[in-house]
Every structure is written in structure tokens, then in C-alpha cells.
C-alpha positions in Angstrom: 7.4 10.6 4.2 5.8 10.3 7.5 8.2 9.9 10.5 8.5 6.7 12.5 6.2 6.7 15.6 3.9 9.4 14.0 0.2 8.6 14.1 -0.8 7.4 10.7 -3.4 9.7 9.2 -6.9 8.1 9.2 -8.7 7.6 5.9 -11.9 6.2 4.6 -11.7 5.1 0.9 -13.6 2.8 -1.4 -12.1 -0.6 -2.1 -12.3 -2.6 -5.3 -15.8 -3.8 -4.4 -17.0 -0.3 -3.8 -17.1 -0.7 0.0 -15.7 1.9 2.4 -12.5 1.0 4.4 -11.0 3.1 7.2 -7.6 2.9 8.9 -9.4 3.3 12.2 -11.0 -0.1 11.6 -7.6 -1.6 11.8 -6.9 -0.6 15.4 -5.4 -3.5 17.3 -4.0 -5.0 14.0 -0.9 -4.7 11.9 -1.4 -3.0 8.6 0.7 -2.5 5.5 -0.3 0.5 3.3 1.6 0.6 0.1 1.2 3.3 -2.6 1.6 2.6 -6.3 1.2 4.7 -9.4 -1.3 2.8 -11.7 -3.1 -0.5 -12.0 -1.9 -3.0 -14.6 1.4 -1.3 -15.4 4.7 -3.3 -15.3 6.2 -2.1 -12.0 2.9 -2.0 -10.2 1.9 -5.4 -11.4 5.3 -6.8 -10.4 4.9 -5.4 -6.9 1.3 -6.5 -6.4 2.0 -10.0 -7.7 5.0 -10.3 -5.4 2.8 -9.4 -2.4 0.1 -11.8 -3.7 2.7 -14.6 -3.9 3.5 -14.3 -0.1 0.1 -13.1 1.0 -0.5 -16.3 3.0 2.5 -15.3 5.1 1.0 -11.9 5.7 -2.2 -13.6 6.8 -0.4 -15.9 9.2 1.1 -12.8 10.8 -2.4 -11.2 10.9 -1.3 -8.2 8.7 -3.9 -6.4 6.6 -2.7 -5.3 3.2 -3.9 -2.1 1.5 -2.6 -1.0 -1.9 -3.5 2.6 -2.8 -3.6 4.5 -6.0 -5.8 7.1 -7.7 -7.4 4.5 -9.9 -11.1 3.9 -9.6 -12.7 1.0 -7.7 -13.7 -0.5 -11.1 -10.1 -0.3 -12.3 -8.9 -1.9 -9.1 -11.5 -4.7 -9.4 -10.3 -5.5 -12.9 -6.6 -5.4 -11.8 -7.3 -7.7 -8.8 -9.3 -10.2 -10.9 -6.8 -10.3 -13.7 -3.9 -11.1 -11.4 -5.7 -12.9 -8.5 -4.9 -10.3 -5.9 -6.3 -11.4 -2.6 -5.8 -8.1 -0.7 -7.6 -4.8 -0.6 -7.0 -2.1 -3.2 -8.1 1.4 -2.2 -9.1 4.2 -4.5 -8.0 7.7 -3.7 -9.1 9.7 -6.8 -8.6 13.1 -5.0 -5.1 12.2 -3.9 -5.9 13.5 -0.4 -4.8 10.4 1.4 -1.8 9.9 -0.9 -0.6 13.4 -0.1 -1.3 13.0 3.7 1.1 10.0 3.6 3.8 11.9 1.7 3.4 9.6 -1.3 2.8 12.4 -3.9 5.7 14.3 -5.3 8.3 14.8 -8.0 9.7 11.7 -9.6 11.5 10.7 -12.8 9.4 8.9 -15.5 11.1 8.0 -18.7 13.8 10.6 -18.1 11.3 13.4 -17.3 10.6 15.1 -14.0 6.8 14.7 -13.3 4.5 15.0 -10.3 2.9 11.7 -9.3 2.4 8.9 -6.8 5.7 7.7 -5.4 6.2 4.0 -4.7 6.4 4.1 -0.9 5.1 1.8 1.9 4.3 2.0 5.6 4.0 -0.7 8.2 1.4 0.6 10.7 1.3 -0.9 14.2 -1.7 -2.0 16.2 -1.8 1.5 17.9 -2.1 3.0 14.3 1.4 4.6 14.5 4.0 4.3 11.8 6.5 1.6 12.7 8.5 1.4 9.4 8.6 3.6 6.4 10.0 2.5 3.0 10.7 5.5 0.8 12.2 3.8 -2.2 10.6 0.5 -3.0 12.0 -2.2 -5.4 8.8 -3.7 -6.8 10.3 -7.2 -7.2 11.8 -7.5 -3.7 9.6 -5.4 -1.5 7.2 -8.1 -0.3 10.1 -10.2 1.0 11.7 -7.2 2.7 8.3 -6.4 4.4 8.0 -10.0 5.6 11.4 -10.1 7.0 10.7 -6.9 9.0 7.3 -8.1 10.1 8.6 -11.4 11.4 11.0 -9.4 13.7 8.3 -7.0 14.8 5.3 -9.3 15.3 7.1 -12.1 17.0 
């Protein structure tokens, strides 16, 4: 996990439409970066759809949303279309950005210890520093937790 107040590592990754997106483009804006293991799996779908369901609130607060996994832009596009996800999904096939944000590591999957993407999120402030870090995300309730924090921070 990255510490609070640390500068968020910059990145340039392809989104679900094959276009490049960089964190540096978000300077002056609030940004949510959330990491998830795999498109169209139960927990990842639950988390993405929960964010989708309150996305209008994120827009009202002028917060950009980036979901990040190792899946390809094509996989992201299919996932976004299937569930009507209105926010940006970024592809990090090398895992470089995922590692830079401390979202790669040991986790338990079906009772086994494996290495993989951990479900973590960061709220990044307009100065591109880490304002909040969420090391253990509950996919069903995370969107509401984020909104509650953002309403306090952005107001």
C-alpha cells in the first residue's frame, strides 16, 4: 500500500477503447483508482456494478473513476458493455502500475495462497497525492464507503 500524502505514481495505460490515459492528465481533479483481479468474475462484477450504480454521484463530485486489472482492453470493453459500466477501465498487462501501487501480492484464493492483484483502492487528490487508501475492499459496499469519504473531502 502507498502511504497517505505520497505522490501517486504516474502511469499511461490503454483503456477499454484502446486510448491511452495518464494519471498526470487528472491534475486538478479528484480521481479514484481501484484495482480488481479479473473482468466478469463474481466479486469484480459486484464491485464494478456497485460503482456503476452510484456513478452519477461520482460525476456530481467531479471524480474520475479508473478500474485497473491485467485484462486486455478488449476484455475490458466486453465487461463494460455487458454491465453498462460508464467509467474507465485500464489495462496493465505487465502489472507494472499494479505493483507500483502495492496492489500485487499474496492473497488467499479458494483456500490457497497465491500471488495476484489485491482488491485495493486509492482516492487521489487534485495535487495527485494519495488522500485515502483502502487496503481491504468489500466489493458490495465499497462504492458507498468511497462516496461518504468523498463528500467529506470534496465539500
